[in-house]
Phi, psi and omega in degrees: 000142177286139184299327183287348181278325179317313179297323179291319175297323173296316179298315177300311185293319180294321175299313180298312183295313180298310186298326184272326181286340177281353186269146172266128178250124174245126176290124179263346189242022183070028180291150180282159179299329180294310178298321177298317177299324182289318185292321178297314183297310186296317175299324179291319177295320182291316179293330179285328177284320184281339186250359180285140176222143177306121183291146179291140185273076173260133176292142181259354180224160173092005184295317179295313180303315176298317177291324174296315175300317177297313182297317179294320175298320182288318180299321181291323181292317182296320181294323181289323177293322182293323179293327181286339178292332177246060187301325182298323176276325189290318179296336186274340181280143180289162184298324184289325176292315180301312178305317182291315177301316174299321178289330176291319182288327170295319178296319178293320180291321178300321178294321178291324178291327178290319178290317175299321176296316178290327175298314179292327176292318179296320175305311176301319181294315177302316181294321176297323180296309186300319181298318175303312178302314181300310177306316182290324179292320179298316177302316182293319180294316177301319182295318184289321176299318177298315184291329175289330176291335182269000174099034183234151173263131180240125184232168179296000000 
């Protein structure tokens, strides 16, 4: 197993355990406590298996740095292209001035890329949290349905 999957599995399993242990289970058919415990364990395992999905491999850090790097590269390319559009003036400028112009353009584009990268990273994290909440709700619903099929009333 990939080491980056372990945190997602831990979150998933803790969500399953927390969502199912917070519910009250009442036997409706006179089940013994031992049978109730067996049914709870079986339904927890079943709900974890039926609702588990592989978590998306999204990086949780470095969005700003990646955005800045992409922006800097794009800024330098755009600066060079703009300079070549005006070759008659660009050829008369010394190399240090050309380099300074490209660096300034790259710096400005890197700042913009950092903002965009951070925004995308925050959006990805919000989506991950929403997905985890939905996964938890699905697991809880599957657990309740399993227990009800076995003759239990499940309450909050």
